[in-house]
C-alpha positions as CSV (number, residue, x, y, z in Angstrom):
1,M,0.0,0.0,0.0
2,H,2.8,2.4,0.9
3,A,4.5,1.8,-2.5
4,A,1.2,2.3,-4.3
5,W,0.5,5.5,-2.4
6,H,3.8,7.0,-3.5
7,L,3.3,5.9,-7.2
8,F,-0.3,7.1,-7.3
9,R,0.8,10.5,-5.8
10,D,3.8,10.9,-8.1
11,N,2.4,9.4,-11.3
12,G,-1.3,9.3,-11.0
13,F,-3.6,6.3,-10.7
14,D,-4.0,5.7,-14.4
15,Q,-0.3,5.9,-15.1
16,T,0.5,3.4,-12.3
17,S,0.4,-0.3,-13.0
18,V,0.3,-3.4,-10.8
19,D,3.8,-4.2,-12.1
20,D,5.0,-0.7,-11.1
21,I,3.6,-1.2,-7.6
22,C,5.2,-4.6,-7.2
23,A,8.6,-3.3,-8.4
24,A,8.4,-0.4,-6.0
25,A,7.4,-2.6,-3.1
26,G,9.9,-5.4,-4.0
27,A,7.1,-7.9,-4.1
28,S,5.8,-10.4,-6.6
29,K,2.5,-10.1,-8.5
30,G,1.3,-13.1,-6.5
31,A,2.0,-11.3,-3.3
32,F,0.1,-8.3,-4.6
33,Y,-2.9,-10.3,-5.5
34,W,-2.8,-12.2,-2.2
35,H,-3.5,-8.9,-0.5
36,Y,-5.5,-7.0,-3.2
37,D,-8.0,-8.0,-5.9
38,S,-6.9,-5.1,-8.1
39,K,-5.2,-1.7,-8.3
40,Q,-8.5,-0.1,-7.4
41,A,-8.6,-2.1,-4.1
42,V,-5.3,-0.6,-3.1
43,F,-6.7,2.8,-4.1
44,L,-9.7,2.2,-1.8
45,D,-7.5,0.9,1.0
46,I,-5.5,4.2,0.9
47,L,-8.7,6.2,1.2
48,E,-9.8,4.0,4.1
49,G,-6.5,4.6,5.8
50,W,-6.9,8.4,5.3
51,T,-10.3,8.2,6.9
52,R,-8.9,6.5,10.0
53,D,-5.5,8.1,10.4
54,I,-5.4,11.5,8.9
55,V,-8.6,12.8,10.4
56,D,-7.7,11.3,13.8
57,Q,-4.3,13.0,13.7
58,M,-5.8,16.2,12.5
59,M,-8.4,16.2,15.2
60,G,-5.8,15.5,17.9
61,Q,-3.5,18.4,16.9
62,F,-6.3,20.9,16.5
63,L,-8.0,19.9,19.7
64,Q,-4.8,20.5,21.6
65,A,-4.3,23.8,19.7
66,V,-7.7,25.3,20.5
67,R,-7.4,24.3,24.1
68,S,-4.0,26.0,24.5
69,A,-3.4,29.3,26.2
70,D,-2.7,31.0,22.9
71,A,-5.2,29.2,20.7
72,I,-4.7,31.4,17.6
73,A,-0.9,30.9,17.5
74,E,-1.2,27.2,18.2
75,T,-4.0,26.8,15.6
76,T,-1.9,28.6,13.1
77,L,1.0,26.1,13.7
78,A,-1.5,23.2,13.4
79,L,-2.7,24.6,10.1
80,E,0.8,25.0,8.9
81,R,1.4,21.3,9.7
82,E,-1.7,20.4,7.7
83,I,-0.5,22.5,4.8
84,R,2.8,20.5,4.7
85,R,0.7,17.3,4.7
86,G,-1.6,18.7,2.1
87,R,1.3,19.5,-0.3
88,V,2.0,15.8,-0.3
89,I,-1.5,14.4,-0.6
90,V,-3.5,17.0,-2.6
91,P,-2.3,15.6,-6.0
92,L,-3.6,12.2,-4.9
93,W,-6.9,13.8,-3.7
94,I,-7.4,15.3,-7.1
95,D,-6.8,12.0,-8.7
96,F,-9.2,10.3,-6.3
97,T,-11.8,13.0,-7.0
98,I,-11.5,12.5,-10.8
99,H,-12.1,8.8,-10.3
100,A,-14.9,9.4,-7.9
101,R,-16.9,11.0,-10.8
102,H,-17.1,7.7,-12.6
103,D,-16.7,5.0,-9.9
104,A,-19.2,4.7,-7.1
105,K,-16.9,2.8,-4.8
106,V,-14.2,5.5,-5.0
107,R,-16.9,8.2,-4.6
108,E,-18.3,6.6,-1.5
109,A,-14.8,6.1,0.0
110,L,-13.8,9.7,-0.7
111,A,-17.2,11.0,0.6
112,Q,-16.6,9.1,3.8
113,F,-13.2,10.7,4.2
114,Y,-14.7,14.2,3.6
115,R,-17.6,13.6,5.9
116,R,-15.3,12.5,8.7
117,A,-13.0,15.5,8.1
118,R,-16.0,17.9,8.2
119,S,-17.3,16.2,11.3
120,A,-13.9,16.6,13.0
121,I,-13.8,20.3,12.1
122,A,-17.4,20.7,13.4
123,D,-16.4,19.0,16.7
124,L,-13.5,21.4,17.1
125,L,-15.6,24.5,16.4
126,R,-18.7,23.5,18.4
127,P,-17.5,24.8,21.8
128,E,-16.6,28.2,20.4
129,V,-19.8,28.7,18.3
130,A,-22.5,26.6,20.1
131,D,-24.2,29.7,21.4
132,R,-24.3,31.4,18.0
133,L,-24.9,28.6,15.5
134,D,-27.4,25.8,15.2
135,D,-26.2,22.4,14.0
136,A,-27.0,23.2,10.3
137,G,-24.9,26.4,10.6
138,L,-22.1,24.6,12.3
139,Q,-22.1,21.9,9.5
140,G,-22.0,24.7,7.0
141,L,-19.1,26.4,8.7
142,A,-17.2,23.1,8.9
143,A,-17.8,22.5,5.2
144,T,-16.6,26.0,4.4
145,V,-13.4,25.7,6.5
146,F,-12.6,22.3,4.9
147,G,-13.4,23.6,1.5
148,A,-11.2,26.7,2.0
149,Y,-8.3,24.4,3.1
150,C,-8.7,22.2,0.0
151,G,-9.1,25.1,-2.3
152,L,-6.1,26.9,-0.9
153,M,-4.0,23.7,-1.3
154,I,-5.2,23.2,-4.9
155,Q,-4.4,26.9,-5.8
156,E,-0.9,26.6,-4.4
157,M,-0.3,23.4,-6.3
158,V,-1.4,24.9,-9.6
159,D,-0.1,28.5,-9.0
160,P,2.8,28.2,-6.6
161,D,4.1,31.7,-7.7
162,G,0.7,33.3,-7.0
163,V,-0.4,31.5,-3.8
164,N,1.6,30.4,-0.8
165,A,-0.8,28.5,1.5
166,Q,1.4,28.9,4.6
167,A,1.6,32.7,4.1
168,A,-2.1,33.0,3.4
169,V,-2.9,31.0,6.6
170,Q,-0.6,33.2,8.7
171,R,-2.2,36.4,7.3
172,F,-5.7,35.0,7.8
173,M,-5.0,33.8,11.4
174,G,-3.4,37.1,12.3
175,M,-6.5,39.0,11.1
176,L,-8.8,36.5,12.9
177,G,-6.8,36.9,16.1
178,G,-7.2,40.7,15.9
179,L,-10.9,40.5,15.3
180,L,-11.4,38.0,18.1
181,R,-9.4,40.2,20.5
182,E,-11.5,43.2,19.6
183,A,-14.7,41.1,20.1
184,G,-13.4,39.6,23.4
185,A,-14.0,36.1,22.1
186,G,-12.8,33.0,24.0
187,L,-10.2,31.8,21.5
188,V,-7.8,34.6,22.2
189,S,-6.3,35.3,25.6
């Protein structure tokens, strides 16, 4: 799976063959087919791993950040870590998204990942906005935050001279910190 992930990320799903995966993993085709029915099965296994691991890691680091004494600074650092991760996985997200348009299994696996990510974001935001937003508003905010992250990462990938995701996050979080300080909100000490 690790070898397939790197090949899918670097070369794309369509340009990666089972032979390529086996060569990169130092495994035989028989070993590959012992673990997976097809190249698509590896693809889906990667998505399932993302759903379990990445969202849990993201949730842990952001939960710690928003509970810290300087939530804005710590959340900015957590976002910067996610930007570094995003630079590695966004090309594969795009490939998964293209395949999701035509493959129901990939679409459902990717949708599950996105639902879990949005849910984690909503859980993080809930304590800060519970008195101002109902559940539908919170879900909308979580989807917008996640969409902004994905969009920022895609922009940086396509236009690295025009968009630096880390710099954009630093500017945004600086502005947000200033607004929250003025409003006396709980995220800023």
